[in-house]
C-alpha positions as CSV (number, residue, x, y, z in Angstrom):
1,K,69.3,97.2,76.7
2,E,72.9,96.1,76.7
3,I,75.0,99.2,76.9
4,L,78.7,99.3,77.6
5,F,80.7,102.5,78.3
6,E,77.8,104.7,77.4
7,E,79.6,107.9,78.3
8,E,82.3,107.0,75.8
9,G,79.9,106.6,73.0
10,I,80.1,102.8,72.8
11,L,76.4,102.0,72.7
12,E,76.7,98.4,71.5
13,P,78.2,95.4,73.2
14,I,81.8,94.8,72.4
15,G,82.2,91.7,70.3
16,V,84.7,88.9,70.9
17,D,88.2,89.9,69.8
18,E,86.9,93.4,68.9
19,E,89.0,96.3,70.1
20,K,87.8,99.7,71.2
21,V,89.7,102.7,72.5
22,I,88.1,104.5,75.4
23,R,89.1,107.3,77.8
24,F,88.2,107.4,81.4
25,T,89.7,108.1,84.8
26,P,91.7,104.9,85.7
27,Q,92.7,104.1,89.3
28,E,95.4,101.6,88.5
29,L,97.7,100.9,85.5
30,G,97.9,97.5,83.8
31,Q,95.4,95.0,82.4
32,H,91.9,94.6,83.9
33,E,89.0,92.3,83.1
34,F,85.4,93.1,82.5
35,S,82.4,90.9,81.9
36,C,79.1,91.2,80.0
37,G,76.7,88.9,81.9
38,M,73.9,88.9,79.3
39,K,76.2,87.9,76.5
40,M,78.1,85.5,78.8
41,Q,81.4,86.9,77.6
42,K,84.5,88.1,79.2
43,G,87.1,90.6,78.0
44,S,89.9,92.8,79.2
45,Y,91.2,96.4,78.9
46,T,94.6,97.9,79.5
47,V,95.3,101.2,81.2
48,V,98.4,102.5,79.5
49,E,98.4,106.1,80.9
50,K,97.2,107.3,84.2
51,T,95.6,110.7,84.4
52,R,95.2,112.8,87.6
53,K,93.9,110.5,90.3
54,S,90.7,111.6,91.9
55,L,89.5,110.8,95.4
56,S,87.7,107.5,95.6
57,L,84.2,107.3,97.1
58,L,85.5,105.7,100.3
59,Q,88.2,108.4,100.7
60,R,85.6,111.2,100.3
61,F,83.4,109.5,102.9
62,L,86.3,109.1,105.3
63,I,87.2,112.8,105.0
64,T,83.6,113.8,105.4
65,S,83.4,111.6,108.5
66,I,86.4,113.2,110.0
67,F,85.0,116.7,109.7
68,T,81.6,115.6,110.8
69,V,83.0,114.6,114.3
70,P,83.7,118.3,115.3
71,L,80.2,119.2,114.1
72,V,78.7,116.7,116.5
73,I,80.9,117.9,119.3
74,L,79.9,121.5,118.6
75,M,76.2,120.6,118.6
76,I,76.5,118.7,121.9
77,G,78.5,121.5,123.4
78,M,76.0,124.1,122.3
79,S,73.1,122.2,123.7
80,T,74.8,121.7,127.1
81,G,76.0,125.3,127.3
82,G,79.6,124.4,127.2
83,I,80.2,126.2,123.9
84,S,79.2,129.7,123.1
85,H,76.9,130.6,120.2
86,Q,79.6,132.5,118.4
87,V,82.0,129.6,118.6
88,M,79.3,127.3,117.3
89,R,78.6,129.5,114.3
90,W,82.2,129.8,113.2
91,G,83.1,126.3,114.1
92,T,80.4,124.8,111.9
93,F,81.5,127.1,109.1
94,L,85.1,125.9,109.3
95,A,84.1,122.2,109.6
96,T,81.5,122.3,106.8
97,T,83.6,124.1,104.2
98,P,86.0,121.2,103.6
99,I,83.1,118.9,103.3
100,M,81.5,121.0,100.7
101,L,84.7,121.1,98.7
102,V,85.6,117.4,99.0
103,A,82.2,115.7,99.2
104,G,80.1,118.2,97.3
105,G,82.3,118.7,94.3
106,P,81.2,115.6,92.3
107,Y,77.5,116.1,93.2
108,I,77.6,119.7,92.1
109,Q,79.4,118.9,88.8
110,S,76.9,116.1,88.1
111,A,73.9,118.4,88.9
112,W,75.3,121.1,86.7
113,A,75.9,118.7,83.8
114,S,72.2,117.5,84.1
115,F,71.0,121.1,84.3
116,K,72.8,121.9,81.0
117,K,70.9,119.0,79.4
118,H,67.6,120.2,80.8
119,N,67.4,117.2,83.1
120,A,67.5,116.4,86.8
121,N,68.6,113.5,88.9
122,M,69.3,112.6,92.5
123,D,72.5,114.6,92.5
124,T,70.5,117.7,91.5
125,L,68.4,117.4,94.7
126,V,71.5,116.8,96.9
127,A,73.4,119.7,95.3
128,L,70.5,122.1,95.5
129,G,69.7,121.4,99.1
130,T,73.3,121.6,100.4
131,L,74.2,124.7,98.3
132,V,71.1,126.6,99.6
133,A,71.8,125.7,103.2
134,Y,75.5,126.5,102.9
135,F,75.2,129.9,101.1
136,Y,72.3,131.0,103.2
137,S,74.3,130.2,106.3
138,L,77.3,132.0,104.9
139,V,75.2,135.2,104.5
140,A,73.6,134.6,107.9
141,L,77.0,134.2,109.5
142,F,77.9,137.9,108.8
143,A,74.3,139.1,109.3
144,G,73.9,137.7,112.8
145,L,71.1,135.3,111.8
146,P,70.9,131.6,112.6
147,V,73.1,129.3,110.5
148,Y,72.5,125.8,109.2
149,F,76.0,124.7,108.0
150,E,75.6,121.4,109.8
151,S,72.5,120.6,107.7
152,A,74.6,120.6,104.5
153,A,77.4,118.6,106.1
154,F,75.1,115.9,107.4
155,I,73.3,115.6,104.1
156,F,76.6,114.7,102.4
157,F,77.6,112.4,105.3
158,F,74.5,110.3,105.0
159,V,74.4,110.4,101.1
160,L,78.0,109.2,100.9
161,M,77.4,106.5,103.5
162,G,74.6,105.2,101.4
163,A,76.8,105.4,98.3
164,V,79.6,103.5,100.0
165,F,77.2,100.7,100.9
166,E,75.8,100.7,97.3
167,E,79.3,100.5,95.9
168,K,80.2,97.5,98.1
169,M,77.0,95.8,97.0
170,R,77.9,96.4,93.3
171,K,81.3,94.9,93.8
172,N,79.8,91.8,95.4
173,T,77.4,91.6,92.4
174,S,80.4,91.7,90.0
175,Q,82.2,89.0,91.9
176,A,79.0,86.9,91.9
177,V,78.6,87.4,88.1
178,E,82.2,86.4,87.6
179,K,81.8,83.2,89.5
180,L,78.7,82.4,87.5
181,L,80.4,83.0,84.2
182,D,83.2,80.7,85.3
183,L,80.7,77.9,85.6
184,Q,79.9,77.8,81.9
185,A,81.7,75.4,79.4
186,K,84.1,77.1,77.0
187,T,83.6,74.7,74.1
188,A,81.1,72.0,72.9
189,E,81.4,68.9,70.8
190,V,78.9,69.6,68.1
191,M,77.8,67.5,65.1
192,R,79.1,69.0,61.9
193,E,78.8,67.1,58.6
194,D,78.3,63.7,60.3
195,N,81.3,64.2,62.6
196,Y,81.6,65.6,66.2
197,V,84.0,68.5,66.4
198,Q,85.0,70.9,69.1
199,V,83.7,74.4,68.6
200,P,83.6,77.6,70.8
201,L,80.5,78.0,72.8
202,E,79.6,81.2,70.9
203,Q,79.2,79.1,67.7
204,V,76.6,76.7,69.1
205,K,73.2,77.3,67.6
206,V,69.7,76.2,68.5
207,G,69.1,72.7,67.0
208,D,72.7,71.6,67.1
209,L,73.4,68.0,68.3
210,I,75.9,68.1,71.1
211,R,77.8,65.1,72.6
212,V,78.8,65.2,76.3
213,R,81.2,62.6,77.7
214,P,81.4,61.6,81.4
215,G,83.0,64.4,83.5
216,E,82.3,67.1,81.0
217,K,80.0,70.1,81.4
218,I,76.8,70.5,79.6
219,A,77.4,73.4,77.2
220,V,73.9,74.8,76.8
221,D,70.3,74.0,77.7
222,G,68.7,71.2,75.6
223,V,66.8,67.9,75.4
224,V,68.5,64.5,75.5
225,V,68.1,62.5,72.2
226,E,70.4,59.7,72.9
227,G,72.0,58.0,75.9
228,I,71.5,57.5,79.6
229,S,73.4,59.3,82.4
230,S,73.3,61.0,85.7
231,I,73.9,64.8,85.9
232,D,75.1,66.9,88.9
233,E,72.7,69.9,88.9
234,S,73.7,71.2,92.3
235,M,74.9,74.5,90.9
236,V,71.3,75.3,89.8
237,T,69.0,73.4,92.2
238,G,71.3,72.9,95.2
239,E,70.5,69.2,95.2
240,S,73.6,67.2,96.1
241,L,72.4,63.9,94.6
242,P,72.9,63.4,90.8
243,V,69.7,63.4,88.6
244,D,69.2,60.5,86.2
245,K,68.6,61.6,82.6
246,T,67.4,59.7,79.6
247,V,65.9,60.4,76.1
248,G,63.4,63.2,76.3
249,D,64.7,64.8,79.5
250,T,65.9,68.3,79.6
251,V,69.5,69.2,80.6
252,I,70.8,72.6,81.9
253,G,73.9,74.3,80.6
254,S,77.0,74.3,82.9
255,T,75.8,71.3,84.9
256,I,78.2,68.3,85.0
257,N,77.6,64.9,83.3
258,N,78.7,62.2,85.7
259,S,78.5,58.7,84.2
260,G,77.3,57.9,80.7
261,T,77.7,59.7,77.3
262,L,74.7,61.9,76.2
263,V,73.7,63.4,72.9
264,F,71.3,66.3,73.3
265,R,69.7,68.9,71.0
266,A,70.4,72.5,71.9
267,E,67.2,74.4,72.8
268,K,68.5,77.6,74.4
269,V,71.8,79.3,73.8
270,G,73.5,82.6,74.8
271,S,71.4,84.9,76.9
272,E,68.4,82.5,76.9
273,T,70.1,79.7,79.0
274,V,69.2,79.2,82.6
275,L,72.7,80.3,83.7
276,A,72.3,83.6,81.7
277,Q,69.0,84.2,83.4
278,I,70.5,83.6,86.8
279,V,73.2,86.1,86.0
280,D,70.5,88.6,84.9
281,F,68.4,88.0,88.1
282,V,71.5,88.5,90.3
283,K,72.3,91.8,88.6
284,K,68.8,93.1,88.8
285,A,68.3,92.0,92.4
286,Q,71.5,93.7,93.6
287,T,71.2,96.9,91.6
288,S,67.5,97.6,91.2
289,R,65.8,100.4,93.1
290,A,62.3,101.2,94.1
291,P,60.4,103.5,91.7
292,I,60.5,106.4,94.2
293,Q,64.3,106.4,94.0
């Protein structure tokens, strides 16, 4: 499935030169780019009005980390006898409450939204576990029973830590996809009515005859029907030496034609090319999770 901006009701890929109006929580004003790896297309969106800025994931993690430090100190002090039990109880309450407000808010909102749709997700588990621990400890604080405020705080600390690493991984994936998309040719010299004309890459169809001169990029995957040349395929295979190509050999889109002029028949275009498959594999490898998750 290729879904863009699902929460905004845009369930189909945005076409080239097509405009859509969406609303979301922007972090910065101005023009920003996005890419759709499977369609091998790029686009841009412009943030014209900035709404109330919410805390970023990293900011919430840093705030949680700051309030987690006194919890560790209180636990060590309690175990060594340097801090009284009463100070431990109220200290953990004061340190955990800001964590519940800052770190717990988004998870609780997400869990509540899923609950209203009769659904459950990972946020439901996190919110349920932390709320039970916090409110039970709140009652136990005044009833003279053992408290477990630190349990809720450390759950959010480790969950946010994992979320920060995951966010960094996704950003690296986006950068990798952008670099891969930059490798593809933007146009192709295609046979149209007995003449070769330059057309956008999106207009290339399976079966088209495409001419590639020395120094130009192969537009799509295909089979050579005329000419002899050597092609730099290092971006796909990692092989630094050019590969000789003649009639009947396959060529890979986005590789570079070095010496002679080639004419090849397009066999795979769009999301079926090797480059598109690489983009898809990169995205899946970086964002996939085990079934238990």
